[in-house]
MMTF fields as JSON, N, C-alpha, C and O atoms, coordinates in Angstrom:
{
  "mmtfVersion": "1.0.0",
  "mmtfProducer": "UNKNOWN",
  "numBonds": 443,
  "numAtoms": 444,
  "numGroups": 111,
  "numChains": 1,
  "numModels": 1,
  "chainsPerModel": [1],
  "groupsPerChain": [111],
  "chainIdList": ["A"],
  "bondAtomList": [4, 2, 8, 6, 12, 10, 16, 14, 20, 18, 24, 22, 28, 26, 32, 30, 36, 34, 40, 38, 44, 42, 48, 46, 52, 50, 56, 54, 60, 58, 64, 62, 68, 66, 72, 70, 76, 74, 80, 78, 84, 82, 88, 86, 92, 90, 96, 94, 100, 98, 104, 102, 108, 106, 112, 110, 116, 114, 120, 118, 124, 122, 128, 126, 132, 130, 136, 134, 140, 138, 144, 142, 148, 146, 152, 150, 156, 154, 160, 158, 164, 162, 168, 166, 172, 170, 176, 174, 180, 178, 184, 182, 188, 186, 192, 190, 196, 194, 200, 198, 204, 202, 208, 206, 212, 210, 216, 214, 220, 218, 224, 222, 228, 226, 232, 230, 236, 234, 240, 238, 244, 242, 248, 246, 252, 250, 256, 254, 260, 258, 264, 262, 268, 266, 272, 270, 276, 274, 280, 278, 284, 282, 288, 286, 292, 290, 296, 294, 300, 298, 304, 302, 308, 306, 312, 310, 316, 314, 320, 318, 324, 322, 328, 326, 332, 330, 336, 334, 340, 338, 344, 342, 348, 346, 352, 350, 356, 354, 360, 358, 364, 362, 368, 366, 372, 370, 376, 374, 380, 378, 384, 382, 388, 386, 392, 390, 396, 394, 400, 398, 404, 402, 408, 406, 412, 410, 416, 414, 420, 418, 424, 422, 428, 426, 432, 430, 436, 434, 440, 438],
  "bondOrderList": [1, 1, 1, 1, 1, 1, 1, 1, 1, 1, 1, 1, 1, 1, 1, 1, 1, 1, 1, 1, 1, 1, 1, 1, 1, 1, 1, 1, 1, 1, 1, 1, 1, 1, 1, 1, 1, 1, 1, 1, 1, 1, 1, 1, 1, 1, 1, 1, 1, 1, 1, 1, 1, 1, 1, 1, 1, 1, 1, 1, 1, 1, 1, 1, 1, 1, 1, 1, 1, 1, 1, 1, 1, 1, 1, 1, 1, 1, 1, 1, 1, 1, 1, 1, 1, 1, 1, 1, 1, 1, 1, 1, 1, 1, 1, 1, 1, 1, 1, 1, 1, 1, 1, 1, 1, 1, 1, 1, 1, 1],
  "groupList": [{"groupName": "MET", "atomNameList": ["N", "CA", "C", "O"], "elementList": ["N", "C", "C", "O"], "formalChargeList": [0, 0, 0, 0], "bondAtomList": [1, 0, 2, 1, 3, 2], "bondOrderList": [1, 1, 2], "singleLetterCode": "M", "chemCompType": "L-PEPTIDE LINKING"}, {"groupName": "GLN", "atomNameList": ["N", "CA", "C", "O"], "elementList": ["N", "C", "C", "O"], "formalChargeList": [0, 0, 0, 0], "bondAtomList": [1, 0, 2, 1, 3, 2], "bondOrderList": [1, 1, 2], "singleLetterCode": "Q", "chemCompType": "L-PEPTIDE LINKING"}, {"groupName": "THR", "atomNameList": ["N", "CA", "C", "O"], "elementList": ["N", "C", "C", "O"], "formalChargeList": [0, 0, 0, 0], "bondAtomList": [1, 0, 2, 1, 3, 2], "bondOrderList": [1, 1, 2], "singleLetterCode": "T", "chemCompType": "L-PEPTIDE LINKING"}, {"groupName": "VAL", "atomNameList": ["N", "CA", "C", "O"], "elementList": ["N", "C", "C", "O"], "formalChargeList": [0, 0, 0, 0], "bondAtomList": [1, 0, 2, 1, 3, 2], "bondOrderList": [1, 1, 2], "singleLetterCode": "V", "chemCompType": "L-PEPTIDE LINKING"}, {"groupName": "PHE", "atomNameList": ["N", "CA", "C", "O"], "elementList": ["N", "C", "C", "O"], "formalChargeList": [0, 0, 0, 0], "bondAtomList": [1, 0, 2, 1, 3, 2], "bondOrderList": [1, 1, 2], "singleLetterCode": "F", "chemCompType": "L-PEPTIDE LINKING"}, {"groupName": "LYS", "atomNameList": ["N", "CA", "C", "O"], "elementList": ["N", "C", "C", "O"], "formalChargeList": [0, 0, 0, 0], "bondAtomList": [1, 0, 2, 1, 3, 2], "bondOrderList": [1, 1, 2], "singleLetterCode": "K", "chemCompType": "L-PEPTIDE LINKING"}, {"groupName": "ILE", "atomNameList": ["N", "CA", "C", "O"], "elementList": ["N", "C", "C", "O"], "formalChargeList": [0, 0, 0, 0], "bondAtomList": [1, 0, 2, 1, 3, 2], "bondOrderList": [1, 1, 2], "singleLetterCode": "I", "chemCompType": "L-PEPTIDE LINKING"}, {"groupName": "GLU", "atomNameList": ["N", "CA", "C", "O"], "elementList": ["N", "C", "C", "O"], "formalChargeList": [0, 0, 0, 0], "bondAtomList": [1, 0, 2, 1, 3, 2], "bondOrderList": [1, 1, 2], "singleLetterCode": "E", "chemCompType": "L-PEPTIDE LINKING"}, {"groupName": "ASP", "atomNameList": ["N", "CA", "C", "O"], "elementList": ["N", "C", "C", "O"], "formalChargeList": [0, 0, 0, 0], "bondAtomList": [1, 0, 2, 1, 3, 2], "bondOrderList": [1, 1, 2], "singleLetterCode": "D", "chemCompType": "L-PEPTIDE LINKING"}, {"groupName": "GLY", "atomNameList": ["N", "CA", "C", "O"], "elementList": ["N", "C", "C", "O"], "formalChargeList": [0, 0, 0, 0], "bondAtomList": [1, 0, 2, 1, 3, 2], "bondOrderList": [1, 1, 2], "singleLetterCode": "G", "chemCompType": "PEPTIDE LINKING"}, {"groupName": "SER", "atomNameList": ["N", "CA", "C", "O"], "elementList": ["N", "C", "C", "O"], "formalChargeList": [0, 0, 0, 0], "bondAtomList": [1, 0, 2, 1, 3, 2], "bondOrderList": [1, 1, 2], "singleLetterCode": "S", "chemCompType": "L-PEPTIDE LINKING"}, {"groupName": "PRO", "atomNameList": ["N", "CA", "C", "O"], "elementList": ["N", "C", "C", "O"], "formalChargeList": [0, 0, 0, 0], "bondAtomList": [1, 0, 2, 1, 3, 2], "bondOrderList": [1, 1, 2], "singleLetterCode": "P", "chemCompType": "L-PEPTIDE LINKING"}, {"groupName": "CYS", "atomNameList": ["N", "CA", "C", "O"], "elementList": ["N", "C", "C", "O"], "formalChargeList": [0, 0, 0, 0], "bondAtomList": [1, 0, 2, 1, 3, 2], "bondOrderList": [1, 1, 2], "singleLetterCode": "C", "chemCompType": "L-PEPTIDE LINKING"}, {"groupName": "ARG", "atomNameList": ["N", "CA", "C", "O"], "elementList": ["N", "C", "C", "O"], "formalChargeList": [0, 0, 0, 0], "bondAtomList": [1, 0, 2, 1, 3, 2], "bondOrderList": [1, 1, 2], "singleLetterCode": "R", "chemCompType": "L-PEPTIDE LINKING"}, {"groupName": "ALA", "atomNameList": ["N", "CA", "C", "O"], "elementList": ["N", "C", "C", "O"], "formalChargeList": [0, 0, 0, 0], "bondAtomList": [1, 0, 2, 1, 3, 2], "bondOrderList": [1, 1, 2], "singleLetterCode": "A", "chemCompType": "L-PEPTIDE LINKING"}, {"groupName": "LEU", "atomNameList": ["N", "CA", "C", "O"], "elementList": ["N", "C", "C", "O"], "formalChargeList": [0, 0, 0, 0], "bondAtomList": [1, 0, 2, 1, 3, 2], "bondOrderList": [1, 1, 2], "singleLetterCode": "L", "chemCompType": "L-PEPTIDE LINKING"}, {"groupName": "TYR", "atomNameList": ["N", "CA", "C", "O"], "elementList": ["N", "C", "C", "O"], "formalChargeList": [0, 0, 0, 0], "bondAtomList": [1, 0, 2, 1, 3, 2], "bondOrderList": [1, 1, 2], "singleLetterCode": "Y", "chemCompType": "L-PEPTIDE LINKING"}],
  "groupTypeList": [0, 1, 2, 3, 2, 4, 3, 5, 5, 6, 5, 7, 8, 9, 10, 11, 12, 13, 5, 12, 14, 7, 3, 7, 7, 13, 15, 1, 10, 14, 9, 15, 0, 11, 13, 6, 8, 13, 3, 3, 6, 14, 8, 7, 13, 8, 11, 14, 10, 7, 9, 6, 1, 15, 14, 14, 7, 15, 9, 3, 8, 14, 14, 11, 4, 4, 6, 3, 3, 5, 8, 9, 3, 1, 6, 3, 16, 2, 10, 16, 3, 13, 3, 15, 5, 7, 3, 15, 2, 14, 5, 2, 2, 7, 7, 7, 7, 14, 5, 7, 6, 15, 7, 13, 10, 8, 8, 15, 8, 4, 15],
  "groupIdList": [1, 2, 3, 4, 5, 6, 7, 8, 9, 10, 11, 12, 13, 14, 15, 16, 17, 18, 19, 20, 21, 22, 23, 24, 25, 26, 27, 28, 29, 30, 31, 32, 33, 34, 35, 36, 37, 38, 39, 40, 41, 42, 43, 44, 45, 46, 47, 48, 49, 50, 51, 52, 53, 54, 55, 56, 57, 58, 59, 60, 61, 62, 63, 64, 65, 66, 67, 68, 69, 70, 71, 72, 73, 74, 75, 76, 77, 78, 79, 80, 81, 82, 83, 84, 85, 86, 87, 88, 89, 90, 91, 92, 93, 94, 95, 96, 97, 98, 99, 100, 101, 102, 103, 104, 105, 106, 107, 108, 109, 110, 111],
  "secStructList": [7, 3, 3, 3, 3, 3, 3, 3, 3, 3, 7, 6, 6, 1, 7, 5, 7, 2, 2, 2, 2, 2, 2, 2, 2, 2, 2, 2, 6, 6, 6, 7, 1, 1, 1, 7, 7, 3, 3, 3, 3, 3, 3, 6, 6, 7, 6, 6, 7, 6, 6, 2, 2, 2, 2, 2, 2, 2, 6, 7, 7, 1, 1, 1, 3, 3, 3, 3, 3, 3, 6, 6, 3, 3, 3, 3, 3, 7, 7, 2, 2, 2, 2, 2, 2, 2, 6, 1, 7, 7, 7, 7, 7, 2, 2, 2, 2, 2, 2, 2, 2, 2, 2, 6, 7, 6, 6, 7, 7, 7, 7],
  "xCoordList": [-22.528, -22.961, -24.624, -25.095, -25.325, -26.737, -27.612, -27.528, -28.322, -29.138, -30.694, -31.134, -31.494, -32.449, -33.657, -33.513, -34.434, -35.503, -36.839, -37.471, -37.331, -38.694, -39.53, -39.293, -40.883, -41.525, -42.925, -43.511, -43.32, -44.251, -45.732, -45.469, -46.6, -47.573, -48.539, -49.092, -48.44, -49.253, -50.757, -50.712, -51.68, -53.218, -53.653, -52.9, -54.724, -55.228, -55.461, -55.114, -56.063, -56.432, -54.972, -55.035, -53.977, -52.738, -52.422, -51.532, -53.372, -52.938, -51.945, -51.633, -51.573, -50.268, -51.212, -52.217, -51.081, -50.986, -51.153, -50.206, -52.038, -52.526, -51.245, -50.483, -51.206, -50.29, -48.868, -48.076, -48.692, -47.358, -46.953, -45.755, -47.503, -47.343, -47.233, -46.719, -47.837, -47.88, -46.555, -46.275, -45.761, -44.657, -43.899, -43.376, -43.435, -42.721, -42.537, -41.492, -43.354, -43.494, -42.778, -42.023, -43.16, -42.69, -40.997, -40.241, -40.812, -39.317, -38.644, -37.665, -39.265, -38.653, -38.561, -37.601, -39.467, -39.496, -38.752, -38.396, -38.4, -37.331, -35.848, -34.864, -36.04, -34.355, -33.914, -32.796, -34.914, -34.18, -34.545, -34.938, -34.409, -34.808, -33.405, -33.279, -32.37, -30.992, -30.587, -29.627, -31.202, -30.754, -31.776, -31.222, -32.777, -33.087, -32.289, -31.975, -32.037, -30.998, -31.856, -31.692, -33.028, -34.024, -35.12, -35.417, -35.891, -37.361, -37.875, -37.65, -38.834, -39.398, -40.937, -41.581, -41.371, -42.997, -43.656, -43.246, -44.852, -45.477, -46.858, -47.752, -46.864, -47.889, -48.896, -48.824, -50.119, -51.146, -51.681, -52.451, -51.352, -51.907, -50.753, -51.056, -49.448, -48.663, -48.151, -47.276, -48.542, -48.506, -46.851, -46.273, -46.424, -45.005, -43.923, -42.85, -44.183, -43.789, -43.03, -43.521, -41.603, -40.942, -41.169, -40.322, -42.184, -42.52, -43.699, -43.863, -44.632, -45.54, -45.147, -45.865, -43.573, -42.995, -41.984, -41.319, -41.675, -41.239, -42.43, -42.344, -43.569, -44.381, -44.96, -44.934, -45.395, -45.409, -44.364, -44.792, -43.374, -42.009, -41.6, -40.76, -42.229, -41.817, -42.861, -42.55, -44.16, -45.718, -46.07, -47.097, -45.502, -46.052, -47.213, -47.088, -48.325, -49.941, -50.445, -51.615, -49.361, -49.533, -48.368, -47.212, -48.777, -47.749, -48.06, -49.18, -47.167, -45.3, -45.0, -45.653, -43.885, -42.854, -41.372, -40.983, -40.72, -39.408, -38.418, -38.478, -37.54, -36.831, -35.438, -34.861, -34.787, -33.607, -32.755, -33.144, -31.129, -30.189, -29.157, -28.657, -28.704, -27.634, -26.823, -27.351, -25.412, -24.484, -25.148, -25.185, -25.8, -26.428, -27.482, -28.129, -28.133, -29.418, -30.742, -30.612, -31.63, -32.978, -33.726, -33.775, -34.474, -35.381, -36.466, -36.197, -37.744, -38.896, -39.736, -40.121, -39.907, -40.865, -41.828, -41.611, -42.887, -44.269, -44.697, -45.748, -43.832, -43.98, -43.314, -42.181, -43.749, -42.893, -41.946, -40.744, -42.672, -42.263, -41.314, -40.673, -41.465, -40.161, -38.744, -37.573, -39.261, -38.235, -37.593, -36.382, -38.083, -37.576, -36.933, -35.917, -37.085, -36.262, -35.397, -34.268, -35.572, -34.767, -33.837, -33.144, -33.992, -32.965, -31.963, -30.778, -33.163, -32.68, -32.481, -32.32, -32.484, -32.341, -32.821, -32.117, -34.412, -35.122, -35.979, -36.502, -36.192, -36.796, -38.005, -38.184, -39.119, -40.721, -41.368, -40.943, -42.456, -43.478, -44.661, -45.204, -44.882, -45.96, -47.144, -48.001, -47.546, -48.616, -48.272, -49.088, -47.309, -47.03, -47.246, -47.878, -46.75, -47.081, -48.375, -48.708, -49.033, -50.532, -51.303, -52.001, -51.105, -51.773, -51.731, -52.701, -50.375, -49.932, -50.568, -50.978, -50.894, -51.662, -52.989, -53.426, -53.675, -55.179, -55.114, -56.035, -54.206, -54.091, -53.949, -54.274, -53.414, -53.268, -54.128, -53.966, -55.436, -56.219, -57.409, -57.659, -58.189, -59.651, -60.701, -61.766, -60.363, -61.337, -61.142, -61.632, -60.352, -59.965, -59.929, -59.678, -60.294, -61.138, -60.629, -59.957, -60.861, -60.54, -62.157, -63.241, -61.875, -63.2, -63.659, -64.737],
  "yCoordList": [45.002, 45.35, 45.003, 43.897, 46.073, 46.181, 46.9, 48.011, 45.851, 46.426, 46.44, 45.795, 47.365, 47.736, 47.552, 48.438, 46.78, 47.287, 47.532, 46.755, 48.506, 49.094, 48.685, 49.096, 47.459, 46.991, 47.91, 48.014, 48.454, 49.258, 48.552, 47.846, 48.781, 48.204, 49.403, 50.392, 48.732, 49.651, 48.813, 47.843, 49.137, 48.556, 48.078, 48.284, 47.519, 47.173, 48.159, 48.004, 49.109, 50.493, 51.154, 52.348, 50.778, 51.589, 52.813, 53.581, 53.03, 54.13, 53.442, 52.251, 54.269, 53.559, 53.179, 53.883, 52.21, 52.064, 53.284, 54.067, 53.602, 54.591, 54.769, 55.735, 53.418, 53.391, 53.675, 54.455, 52.693, 53.23, 54.291, 54.571, 54.75, 56.249, 57.482, 58.591, 56.957, 57.488, 57.396, 58.414, 56.425, 55.899, 56.382, 57.355, 56.322, 57.083, 58.479, 58.698, 59.362, 60.479, 60.685, 61.587, 59.733, 59.833, 59.518, 59.86, 58.905, 58.555, 59.616, 60.124, 60.081, 61.139, 62.643, 63.395, 62.903, 64.333, 63.873, 64.819, 62.803, 62.87, 62.449, 62.043, 62.683, 62.691, 61.226, 60.993, 60.161, 58.534, 57.709, 56.564, 58.399, 57.484, 57.287, 56.291, 58.102, 57.766, 56.536, 55.885, 56.161, 54.807, 53.493, 52.421, 53.695, 52.634, 52.479, 53.378, 51.171, 50.758, 50.467, 50.866, 49.441, 49.242, 49.701, 49.941, 49.802, 50.023, 49.305, 49.245, 48.46, 47.319, 47.685, 48.022, 47.469, 47.092, 46.031, 44.952, 46.08, 45.043, 45.569, 46.289, 45.256, 45.388, 44.495, 43.435, 44.929, 43.95, 43.608, 42.651, 44.265, 44.086, 42.889, 42.183, 42.692, 42.043, 41.024, 41.477, 39.62, 38.702, 38.358, 37.878, 38.631, 38.212, 39.07, 38.571, 40.451, 41.612, 41.245, 40.539, 41.818, 41.28, 41.57, 41.075, 42.35, 42.851, 41.722, 41.484, 40.922, 40.118, 39.11, 38.464, 38.64, 37.573, 37.664, 36.628, 38.365, 38.66, 38.297, 37.475, 39.25, 38.934, 37.248, 36.515, 36.938, 35.278, 34.586, 34.062, 34.326, 34.059, 34.232, 33.507, 35.309, 35.898, 35.233, 34.561, 35.111, 34.87, 36.522, 36.708, 37.542, 38.812, 39.363, 39.464, 39.707, 39.818, 41.292, 41.582, 42.401, 43.674, 44.421, 44.135, 45.634, 46.566, 47.93, 48.373, 48.357, 48.426, 47.236, 46.697, 46.85, 46.09, 46.335, 46.857, 45.828, 45.967, 44.504, 43.762, 44.538, 43.499, 44.02, 44.786, 43.521, 43.985, 42.818, 41.775, 43.072, 41.741, 42.48, 43.372, 42.026, 42.411, 41.011, 39.962, 41.194, 40.162, 38.757, 37.8, 38.927, 37.192, 37.154, 36.212, 37.871, 37.239, 38.367, 39.591, 37.862, 38.733, 38.912, 38.118, 40.06, 40.146, 40.825, 41.973, 40.48, 41.26, 41.793, 41.153, 43.044, 44.166, 44.684, 45.327, 44.509, 44.878, 46.225, 46.798, 46.656, 47.7, 49.116, 49.181, 49.951, 51.309, 51.862, 52.068, 52.083, 52.351, 51.55, 51.955, 50.157, 49.092, 49.309, 49.177, 49.686, 50.013, 51.022, 50.834, 52.286, 53.86, 53.163, 53.797, 52.408, 52.265, 51.37, 51.669, 50.214, 49.282, 48.904, 47.893, 49.95, 49.151, 51.023, 51.344, 51.732, 53.239, 54.111, 55.324, 53.565, 54.45, 55.631, 56.563, 55.9, 57.327, 57.268, 56.219, 58.563, 58.607, 58.672, 59.259, 58.071, 57.852, 58.963, 59.397, 59.058, 59.795, 58.717, 57.799, 59.12, 58.308, 58.642, 57.782, 59.504, 59.905, 58.614, 58.0, 58.612, 57.678, 56.281, 55.675, 55.677, 54.561, 54.077, 53.141, 54.984, 54.975, 54.965, 54.068, 55.733, 55.979, 54.268, 53.644, 53.877, 52.509, 51.606, 50.737, 51.453, 50.582, 50.318, 49.186, 51.434, 51.358, 51.314, 50.653, 51.867, 51.287, 49.991, 49.487, 49.5, 47.875, 46.854, 45.635, 47.877, 46.797, 47.523, 48.725, 46.46, 46.808, 46.909, 47.494, 46.297, 46.662, 47.559, 47.497, 48.345, 49.553, 50.685, 50.835, 51.406, 53.274, 53.762, 53.252, 55.358, 56.473, 56.708, 56.585, 57.076, 56.777, 58.264, 58.687],
  "zCoordList": [64.566, 63.533, 63.468, 63.732, 63.099, 63.319, 61.843, 61.319, 61.564, 60.576, 61.054, 62.006, 60.143, 60.94, 59.402, 58.559, 59.188, 58.131, 58.411, 59.127, 57.938, 58.261, 56.792, 55.656, 57.385, 56.38, 56.489, 57.567, 55.48, 55.329, 54.165, 53.191, 54.393, 53.393, 52.8, 53.281, 51.375, 50.577, 50.201, 49.444, 50.617, 50.582, 49.12, 48.168, 48.983, 48.081, 46.89, 45.719, 47.402, 46.326, 46.241, 45.947, 46.385, 46.311, 46.998, 46.634, 48.277, 49.101, 50.107, 50.1, 50.842, 52.189, 53.168, 53.271, 53.897, 55.145, 56.094, 56.015, 56.892, 57.599, 58.552, 58.598, 59.404, 60.434, 60.082, 60.611, 58.85, 58.428, 57.833, 57.821, 57.479, 57.111, 58.237, 58.089, 59.32, 60.395, 61.21, 61.843, 61.292, 61.704, 60.737, 61.279, 59.475, 58.672, 59.241, 59.855, 59.119, 59.657, 60.922, 61.283, 61.447, 62.976, 63.191, 64.101, 62.241, 62.09, 61.578, 62.126, 60.247, 59.831, 60.685, 60.515, 61.435, 62.302, 63.418, 64.12, 63.823, 65.098, 64.535, 65.154, 63.19, 62.428, 62.756, 63.216, 62.478, 62.581, 61.654, 61.875, 60.193, 59.258, 58.591, 57.879, 58.74, 58.435, 59.242, 58.829, 60.32, 61.353, 60.167, 59.923, 59.745, 59.0, 57.666, 56.886, 57.578, 56.395, 55.023, 53.87, 55.741, 54.076, 54.697, 55.867, 53.195, 53.288, 52.614, 51.405, 53.333, 52.25, 52.404, 53.397, 50.829, 50.566, 50.897, 50.469, 51.75, 51.713, 50.558, 51.001, 49.565, 48.481, 48.476, 47.853, 49.31, 49.073, 47.42, 47.338, 46.209, 45.143, 44.646, 43.684, 45.321, 44.603, 45.633, 46.371, 45.865, 46.557, 46.644, 47.619, 45.716, 45.56, 46.105, 46.446, 46.208, 46.831, 48.046, 48.926, 48.101, 49.381, 50.53, 51.273, 51.227, 52.353, 52.675, 53.872, 51.621, 51.626, 52.124, 52.887, 51.719, 51.613, 52.728, 52.736, 53.513, 54.602, 55.843, 56.755, 55.495, 56.734, 56.75, 57.739, 55.59, 55.671, 56.167, 57.195, 56.034, 56.706, 57.963, 58.497, 58.574, 59.98, 60.422, 61.405, 60.068, 61.23, 61.41, 62.063, 61.019, 61.207, 60.314, 59.094, 60.975, 60.414, 60.609, 60.357, 61.152, 61.333, 60.812, 61.125, 59.804, 59.453, 60.153, 60.409, 60.343, 60.095, 60.761, 61.654, 60.215, 61.564, 61.046, 60.001, 62.039, 61.583, 62.063, 63.044, 60.87, 61.216, 61.543, 60.772, 62.924, 63.113, 63.254, 63.778, 62.598, 62.653, 63.015, 62.331, 64.424, 65.574, 65.789, 66.159, 65.48, 65.784, 65.564, 66.339, 63.956, 63.615, 64.086, 63.627, 64.982, 65.719, 64.891, 64.924, 64.382, 64.104, 65.077, 66.016, 64.998, 65.831, 65.423, 65.067, 65.341, 64.474, 65.708, 66.686, 65.426, 66.221, 65.555, 64.528, 65.979, 65.615, 66.268, 65.979, 67.133, 67.678, 67.703, 68.18, 67.359, 67.05, 68.134, 67.967, 69.309, 70.395, 71.418, 72.388, 70.808, 71.514, 70.486, 70.841, 69.094, 68.347, 68.788, 68.913, 69.139, 69.555, 70.892, 71.175, 71.543, 73.061, 72.919, 73.306, 72.426, 72.515, 71.202, 71.09, 70.251, 68.89, 68.791, 68.885, 68.581, 67.962, 69.351, 69.216, 70.635, 71.812, 71.789, 72.178, 71.228, 71.458, 72.507, 72.885, 73.105, 74.071, 73.603, 72.536, 74.313, 73.739, 75.093, 76.164, 74.382, 75.405, 76.048, 75.434, 77.473, 77.491, 76.608, 76.813, 75.735, 75.057, 73.566, 72.879, 73.542, 72.48, 72.608, 71.743, 73.675, 74.641, 74.206, 73.479, 74.86, 74.818, 73.419, 72.946, 73.097, 71.576, 70.767, 70.339, 70.763, 70.365, 70.9, 70.131, 72.382, 72.751, 72.372, 72.161, 72.278, 71.792, 70.506, 70.027, 69.55, 68.296, 67.869, 66.794, 68.855, 68.628, 69.275, 69.325, 69.943, 70.949, 70.249, 70.332, 69.454, 69.225, 70.251, 70.053, 71.408, 72.23, 73.443, 74.57, 72.93, 74.079, 73.077, 71.882, 74.11, 73.719, 74.404, 75.301, 74.105, 75.044, 75.728, 75.158, 77.108, 77.944, 77.606, 78.023]
}
């Protein structure tokens, strides 16, 4: 048995995190949201929100992230592409992989 939790962030101003909204849209358009068991909100306005608490417990400092529990083993994924490949067994494109690398690396940019 496997469960997948998608943790997305709401920013201080009440708006959704851009990357979180983008990942959710990708999951929706790929028809993968039904494979997500829970969606948890990390609300920056509420330090007691479940997502903020999970992030602190797990030492995660970026959103979105995924918590996968399979056969009693918990794995945290901060990479959407890795979740697609390793958990949801969906195909990814080189463009998706490159885009994620660039978004996660402040010192990289397009030439």
